[in-house]
N, CA, C and O atoms as CSV, one atom per row, in Angstrom:
chain,resi,resn,atom,element,x,y,z
A,1,MET,N,N,55.569,37.705,-38.704
A,1,MET,CA,C,54.146,37.325,-38.887
A,1,MET,C,C,53.964,36.036,-38.217
A,1,MET,O,O,54.945,35.295,-38.283
A,2,LYS,N,N,52.901,35.575,-37.563
A,2,LYS,CA,C,52.400,34.407,-36.901
A,2,LYS,C,C,51.821,33.585,-38.024
A,2,LYS,O,O,50.952,33.980,-38.801
A,3,PRO,N,N,52.425,32.338,-38.028
A,3,PRO,CA,C,51.689,31.464,-38.970
A,3,PRO,C,C,50.507,30.980,-38.575
A,3,PRO,O,O,50.365,30.779,-37.368
A,4,ASN,N,N,49.419,30.689,-39.474
A,4,ASN,CA,C,48.253,29.961,-39.151
A,4,ASN,C,C,48.537,28.595,-38.587
A,4,ASN,O,O,49.413,27.842,-39.012
A,5,ALA,N,N,47.534,28.288,-37.372
A,5,ALA,CA,C,47.988,27.013,-36.435
A,5,ALA,C,C,47.879,25.781,-37.220
A,5,ALA,O,O,48.234,24.768,-36.616
A,6,THR,N,N,47.425,25.611,-38.557
A,6,THR,CA,C,47.584,24.463,-39.318
A,6,THR,C,C,48.620,24.520,-40.277
A,6,THR,O,O,48.676,23.558,-41.044
A,7,ASP,N,N,49.484,25.454,-40.421
A,7,ASP,CA,C,50.674,25.744,-41.202
A,7,ASP,C,C,51.899,25.021,-40.482
A,7,ASP,O,O,52.821,25.601,-39.910
A,8,TRP,N,N,51.756,23.830,-40.601
A,8,TRP,CA,C,52.604,22.664,-39.775
A,8,TRP,C,C,54.103,23.295,-39.690
A,8,TRP,O,O,54.640,23.595,-38.623
A,9,HIS,N,N,54.658,23.441,-40.889
A,9,HIS,CA,C,55.935,23.911,-41.207
A,9,HIS,C,C,56.400,25.254,-40.593
A,9,HIS,O,O,57.523,25.432,-40.124
A,10,GLY,N,N,55.375,26.220,-40.650
A,10,GLY,CA,C,55.449,27.455,-40.475
A,10,GLY,C,C,55.520,27.372,-38.694
A,10,GLY,O,O,56.431,27.903,-38.060
A,11,VAL,N,N,54.662,26.795,-38.210
A,11,VAL,CA,C,54.558,26.729,-36.792
A,11,VAL,C,C,55.961,26.181,-36.216
A,11,VAL,O,O,56.550,26.616,-35.226
A,12,ALA,N,N,56.323,25.228,-36.982
A,12,ALA,CA,C,57.511,24.473,-36.358
A,12,ALA,C,C,58.810,25.429,-36.336
A,12,ALA,O,O,59.529,25.528,-35.342
A,13,LEU,N,N,59.014,26.070,-37.457
A,13,LEU,CA,C,59.917,27.063,-37.565
A,13,LEU,C,C,59.912,28.229,-36.807
A,13,LEU,O,O,60.933,28.741,-36.348
A,14,ALA,N,N,58.812,28.648,-36.669
A,14,ALA,CA,C,58.506,30.104,-35.820
A,14,ALA,C,C,59.038,29.608,-34.250
A,14,ALA,O,O,59.881,30.219,-33.592
A,15,LYS,N,N,58.417,28.496,-33.870
A,15,LYS,CA,C,58.817,28.067,-32.469
A,15,LYS,C,C,60.205,27.721,-32.210
A,15,LYS,O,O,60.721,27.986,-31.124
A,16,LEU,N,N,60.901,27.085,-33.244
A,16,LEU,CA,C,62.270,26.942,-32.906
A,16,LEU,C,C,63.049,27.952,-33.116
A,16,LEU,O,O,63.990,28.045,-32.328
A,17,THR,N,N,62.956,28.831,-34.015
A,17,THR,CA,C,63.493,30.258,-34.278
A,17,THR,C,C,63.465,31.042,-32.942
A,17,THR,O,O,64.469,31.525,-32.418
A,18,HIS,N,N,62.055,31.123,-32.388
A,18,HIS,CA,C,61.842,31.946,-31.260
A,18,HIS,C,C,62.652,31.426,-29.883
A,18,HIS,O,O,62.961,32.241,-29.014
A,19,VAL,N,N,62.910,30.255,-29.784
A,19,VAL,CA,C,63.491,29.604,-28.684
A,19,VAL,C,C,65.179,29.458,-29.096
A,19,VAL,O,O,65.984,29.816,-28.236
A,20,MET,N,N,65.646,28.984,-30.280
A,20,MET,CA,C,66.686,28.538,-30.374
A,20,MET,C,C,67.640,29.732,-31.009
A,20,MET,O,O,68.870,29.738,-30.992
A,21,GLY,N,N,66.814,30.692,-31.545
A,21,GLY,CA,C,67.410,31.776,-32.041
A,21,GLY,C,C,67.500,31.875,-33.709
A,21,GLY,O,O,67.336,30.856,-34.380
A,22,GLU,N,N,67.755,33.089,-34.295
A,22,GLU,CA,C,67.554,33.383,-35.678
A,22,GLU,C,C,68.351,32.506,-36.608
A,22,GLU,O,O,68.033,32.266,-37.773
A,23,ARG,N,N,69.472,32.028,-35.950
A,23,ARG,CA,C,70.481,31.165,-36.767
A,23,ARG,C,C,70.380,29.635,-36.551
A,23,ARG,O,O,70.340,28.812,-37.465
A,24,ALA,N,N,70.343,29.349,-35.196
A,24,ALA,CA,C,70.203,28.066,-34.612
A,24,ALA,C,C,68.862,27.236,-34.940
A,24,ALA,O,O,68.908,26.017,-35.108
A,25,GLY,N,N,67.804,27.887,-35.011
A,25,GLY,CA,C,66.447,27.448,-35.145
A,25,GLY,C,C,66.253,26.769,-36.594
A,25,GLY,O,O,65.862,25.626,-36.829
A,26,PRO,N,N,66.593,27.672,-37.408
A,26,PRO,CA,C,66.346,27.315,-38.774
A,26,PRO,C,C,67.577,26.241,-39.179
A,26,PRO,O,O,67.318,25.332,-39.967
A,27,GLU,N,N,68.695,26.357,-38.707
A,27,GLU,CA,C,69.481,25.238,-38.878
A,27,GLU,C,C,69.138,23.875,-38.315
A,27,GLU,O,O,69.320,22.833,-38.945
A,28,LEU,N,N,68.687,23.932,-37.226
A,28,LEU,CA,C,68.154,22.574,-36.545
A,28,LEU,C,C,66.766,22.024,-37.168
A,28,LEU,O,O,66.369,20.868,-37.019
A,29,ALA,N,N,66.149,22.947,-37.827
A,29,ALA,CA,C,64.850,22.590,-38.320
A,29,ALA,C,C,65.232,21.820,-39.761
A,29,ALA,O,O,64.541,20.896,-40.190
A,30,VAL,N,N,66.298,22.270,-40.377
A,30,VAL,CA,C,66.593,21.643,-41.647
A,30,VAL,C,C,67.608,20.376,-41.367
A,30,VAL,O,O,67.783,19.559,-42.271
A,31,SER,N,N,68.126,20.258,-40.383
A,31,SER,CA,C,68.828,19.044,-39.811
A,31,SER,C,C,67.990,18.029,-39.647
A,31,SER,O,O,68.189,16.993,-40.281
A,32,VAL,N,N,66.826,18.151,-38.705
A,32,VAL,CA,C,65.892,17.232,-38.419
A,32,VAL,C,C,64.946,16.870,-39.660
A,32,VAL,O,O,64.508,15.720,-39.689
A,33,LEU,N,N,64.616,17.701,-40.625
A,33,LEU,CA,C,63.838,17.424,-41.602
A,33,LEU,C,C,64.808,16.435,-42.657
A,33,LEU,O,O,64.309,15.554,-43.357
A,34,ARG,N,N,66.062,16.708,-42.634
A,34,ARG,CA,C,66.735,15.556,-43.445
A,34,ARG,C,C,66.848,14.315,-42.851
A,34,ARG,O,O,66.891,13.297,-43.542
A,35,GLU,N,N,66.918,14.277,-41.230
A,35,GLU,CA,C,66.911,13.204,-40.578
A,35,GLU,C,C,65.627,12.364,-41.072
A,35,GLU,O,O,65.568,11.143,-41.216
A,36,LEU,N,N,64.726,13.211,-41.270
A,36,LEU,CA,C,63.172,12.464,-41.410
A,36,LEU,C,C,62.761,12.139,-42.896
A,36,LEU,O,O,61.795,11.474,-43.270
A,37,GLY,N,N,63.794,12.815,-43.710
A,37,GLY,CA,C,63.579,12.383,-45.038
A,37,GLY,C,C,62.500,13.376,-45.663
A,37,GLY,O,O,61.842,13.074,-46.659
A,38,LEU,N,N,62.395,14.425,-45.079
A,38,LEU,CA,C,61.170,15.483,-45.618
A,38,LEU,C,C,61.928,16.467,-45.867
A,38,LEU,O,O,63.036,16.677,-45.373
A,39,GLU,N,N,61.065,17.436,-47.042
A,39,GLU,CA,C,61.653,18.572,-47.363
A,39,GLU,C,C,60.885,19.686,-46.583
A,39,GLU,O,O,61.505,20.706,-46.285
A,40,LYS,N,N,59.258,19.519,-46.150
A,40,LYS,CA,C,58.662,20.385,-45.444
A,40,LYS,C,C,57.525,19.580,-44.603
A,40,LYS,O,O,57.116,18.475,-44.960
A,41,LEU,N,N,57.121,20.174,-43.594
A,41,LEU,CA,C,56.003,19.432,-42.826
A,41,LEU,C,C,54.960,19.879,-43.401
A,41,LEU,O,O,54.764,21.081,-43.579
A,42,ARG,N,N,54.051,18.819,-43.812
A,42,ARG,CA,C,52.845,19.034,-44.640
A,42,ARG,C,C,51.490,18.408,-43.878
A,42,ARG,O,O,50.394,18.356,-44.437
A,43,SER,N,N,51.728,17.957,-42.562
A,43,SER,CA,C,50.592,17.296,-42.004
A,43,SER,C,C,50.980,17.437,-40.460
A,43,SER,O,O,52.100,17.831,-40.136
A,44,ALA,N,N,50.113,17.135,-39.629
A,44,ALA,CA,C,49.995,17.227,-38.195
A,44,ALA,C,C,51.141,15.771,-38.053
A,44,ALA,O,O,52.143,15.906,-37.351
A,45,GLU,N,N,50.904,14.560,-38.703
A,45,GLU,CA,C,51.783,13.402,-38.315
A,45,GLU,C,C,53.166,13.901,-38.655
A,45,GLU,O,O,54.103,13.521,-37.953
A,46,ASP,N,N,53.376,14.713,-39.662
A,46,ASP,CA,C,54.751,15.051,-39.950
A,46,ASP,C,C,55.521,15.937,-38.905
A,46,ASP,O,O,56.718,15.838,-38.637
A,47,LEU,N,N,54.510,16.929,-38.298
A,47,LEU,CA,C,54.730,17.584,-36.987
A,47,LEU,C,C,55.161,16.802,-35.829
A,47,LEU,O,O,56.121,17.093,-35.117
A,48,ARG,N,N,54.315,15.690,-35.670
A,48,ARG,CA,C,54.628,14.839,-34.515
A,48,ARG,C,C,55.910,14.108,-34.669
A,48,ARG,O,O,56.644,13.998,-33.687
A,49,ARG,N,N,56.257,13.576,-35.860
A,49,ARG,CA,C,57.470,12.971,-36.147
A,49,ARG,C,C,58.593,13.793,-36.016
A,49,ARG,O,O,59.629,13.334,-35.536
A,50,PHE,N,N,58.495,15.164,-36.452
A,50,PHE,CA,C,59.577,16.244,-36.344
A,50,PHE,C,C,59.739,16.494,-34.732
A,50,PHE,O,O,60.861,16.594,-34.236
A,51,ALA,N,N,58.584,16.584,-33.974
A,51,ALA,CA,C,58.427,16.858,-32.569
A,51,ALA,C,C,59.190,15.682,-31.741
A,51,ALA,O,O,59.856,15.887,-30.727
A,52,SER,N,N,59.004,14.583,-32.268
A,52,SER,CA,C,59.588,13.461,-31.493
A,52,SER,C,C,61.150,13.534,-31.729
A,52,SER,O,O,61.970,13.560,-30.811
A,53,MET,N,N,61.421,13.559,-32.915
A,53,MET,CA,C,62.931,13.819,-33.253
A,53,MET,C,C,63.606,14.953,-32.518
A,53,MET,O,O,64.751,14.810,-32.089
A,54,LEU,N,N,62.924,16.086,-32.359
A,54,LEU,CA,C,63.616,17.026,-31.600
A,54,LEU,C,C,63.614,16.641,-29.806
A,54,LEU,O,O,64.510,17.016,-29.050
A,55,SER,N,N,62.650,15.989,-29.463
A,55,SER,CA,C,62.541,15.455,-28.161
A,55,SER,C,C,63.818,14.588,-27.660
A,55,SER,O,O,64.272,14.593,-26.516
A,56,SER,N,N,64.272,13.886,-28.702
A,56,SER,CA,C,65.231,12.996,-28.512
A,56,SER,C,C,66.706,13.653,-28.455
A,56,SER,O,O,67.709,13.027,-28.112
A,57,LYS,N,N,66.686,14.886,-28.807
A,57,LYS,CA,C,67.826,15.597,-29.048
A,57,LYS,C,C,68.331,16.412,-27.530
A,57,LYS,O,O,69.465,16.832,-27.298
A,58,GLY,N,N,67.220,16.477,-26.684
A,58,GLY,CA,C,67.431,17.052,-25.373
A,58,GLY,C,C,67.490,18.526,-25.371
A,58,GLY,O,O,67.433,19.150,-26.431
A,59,GLY,N,N,67.599,19.097,-24.252
A,59,GLY,CA,C,67.986,20.505,-23.984
A,59,GLY,C,C,66.490,21.441,-24.228
A,59,GLY,O,O,65.361,21.130,-23.847
A,60,PHE,N,N,66.861,22.516,-24.893
A,60,PHE,CA,C,65.745,23.391,-25.338
A,60,PHE,C,C,65.202,22.745,-26.676
A,60,PHE,O,O,64.053,23.064,-26.980
A,61,ALA,N,N,65.832,21.938,-27.456
A,61,ALA,CA,C,65.146,21.350,-28.604
A,61,ALA,C,C,64.084,20.320,-28.222
A,61,ALA,O,O,63.082,20.064,-28.890
A,62,ALA,N,N,64.481,19.691,-26.907
A,62,ALA,CA,C,63.339,18.538,-26.518
A,62,ALA,C,C,62.243,19.576,-26.041
A,62,ALA,O,O,61.124,19.222,-26.414
A,63,ALA,N,N,62.248,20.650,-25.387
A,63,ALA,CA,C,61.201,21.431,-24.882
A,63,ALA,C,C,60.303,22.106,-26.204
A,63,ALA,O,O,59.076,22.206,-26.204
A,64,VAL,N,N,61.069,22.471,-27.146
A,64,VAL,CA,C,60.400,22.708,-28.496
A,64,VAL,C,C,59.656,21.611,-28.800
A,64,VAL,O,O,58.460,21.659,-29.085
A,65,GLY,N,N,60.381,20.526,-28.747
A,65,GLY,CA,C,59.435,19.088,-29.253
A,65,GLY,C,C,58.279,18.855,-28.700
A,65,GLY,O,O,57.319,18.438,-29.348
A,66,GLY,N,N,58.243,19.129,-27.286
A,66,GLY,CA,C,57.061,18.756,-26.708
A,66,GLY,C,C,55.947,19.725,-26.751
A,66,GLY,O,O,54.795,19.421,-26.443
A,67,LEU,N,N,56.347,20.996,-27.171
A,67,LEU,CA,C,55.248,22.033,-27.612
A,67,LEU,C,C,54.737,21.616,-28.940
A,67,LEU,O,O,53.550,21.787,-29.218
A,68,LEU,N,N,55.446,21.158,-29.651
A,68,LEU,CA,C,54.964,20.946,-31.110
A,68,LEU,C,C,54.350,19.847,-31.151
A,68,LEU,O,O,53.589,19.734,-32.112
A,69,GLY,N,N,54.425,18.707,-30.219
A,69,GLY,CA,C,53.696,17.589,-30.089
A,69,GLY,C,C,52.306,17.921,-29.599
A,69,GLY,O,O,51.310,17.451,-30.149
A,70,VAL,N,N,52.249,18.699,-28.604
A,70,VAL,CA,C,51.018,19.316,-28.254
A,70,VAL,C,C,50.322,19.994,-29.235
A,70,VAL,O,O,49.140,19.714,-29.437
A,71,HIS,N,N,50.881,20.832,-29.862
A,71,HIS,CA,C,50.242,21.726,-30.990
A,71,HIS,C,C,49.685,20.870,-32.086
A,71,HIS,O,O,48.637,21.244,-32.613
A,72,ALA,N,N,50.342,19.608,-32.549
A,72,ALA,CA,C,49.837,18.619,-33.495
A,72,ALA,C,C,48.520,18.159,-32.958
A,72,ALA,O,O,47.510,18.221,-33.659
A,73,ALA,N,N,48.500,17.687,-31.701
A,73,ALA,CA,C,47.391,17.092,-31.102
A,73,ALA,C,C,46.068,18.030,-31.132
A,73,ALA,O,O,44.985,17.621,-31.550
A,74,MET,N,N,46.285,19.315,-30.645
A,74,MET,CA,C,45.275,20.354,-30.621
A,74,MET,C,C,44.777,20.702,-31.833
A,74,MET,O,O,43.554,20.682,-31.969
A,75,TYR,N,N,45.580,21.068,-32.885
A,75,TYR,CA,C,45.088,21.470,-34.133
A,75,TYR,C,C,44.728,20.281,-35.322
A,75,TYR,O,O,44.095,20.502,-36.355
A,76,GLU,N,N,45.208,19.178,-34.965
A,76,GLU,CA,C,44.879,18.074,-36.051
A,76,GLU,C,C,43.549,18.175,-36.531
A,76,GLU,O,O,43.310,18.488,-37.697
A,77,ALA,N,N,42.508,17.880,-35.538
A,77,ALA,CA,C,41.104,17.793,-35.761
A,77,ALA,C,C,40.574,18.904,-36.492
A,77,ALA,O,O,39.699,18.708,-37.334
A,78,SER,N,N,41.012,20.041,-36.258
A,78,SER,CA,C,40.606,21.348,-36.824
A,78,SER,C,C,40.935,21.268,-38.392
A,78,SER,O,O,40.114,21.563,-39.261
A,79,ALA,N,N,42.254,20.825,-38.642
A,79,ALA,CA,C,42.674,20.853,-39.973
A,79,ALA,C,C,41.928,19.447,-40.652
A,79,ALA,O,O,41.726,19.545,-41.863
A,80,ALA,N,N,41.610,18.489,-40.175
A,80,ALA,CA,C,40.924,17.565,-40.748
A,80,ALA,C,C,39.501,18.047,-41.182
A,80,ALA,O,O,39.022,17.638,-42.239
A,81,ALA,N,N,38.793,18.954,-40.333
A,81,ALA,CA,C,37.519,19.494,-40.604
A,81,ALA,C,C,37.514,20.440,-41.631
A,81,ALA,O,O,36.543,20.642,-42.360
A,82,GLN,N,N,38.689,21.078,-41.708
A,82,GLN,CA,C,38.813,22.298,-42.862
A,82,GLN,C,C,38.861,21.334,-44.258
A,82,GLN,O,O,38.328,21.722,-45.297
A,83,HIS,N,N,39.461,20.221,-44.175
A,83,HIS,CA,C,39.569,19.684,-45.612
A,83,HIS,C,C,38.027,18.534,-45.856
A,83,HIS,O,O,37.839,17.929,-46.911
A,84,ASP,N,N,37.347,18.471,-44.983
A,84,ASP,CA,C,35.998,17.700,-45.395
A,84,ASP,C,C,34.977,18.424,-45.834
A,84,ASP,O,O,33.925,17.875,-46.161
């Protein structure tokens, strides 16, 4: 099941799992969340921070980080409009 575009946590986990695999993706997500001091991505800003941390890791993780950073920028405005 594909997550809603503003389900920041779901999108991050889905993209990481798709690229990194069923085991490595979720493990990397948990590791990065711990590094950020977060339990879950709850906002576009959280997703941007998560993406930045992934980008610093290099390789495929960095590629996913780039995609997630773009995703946060694209959907942040629509998420804000939904809460107004």
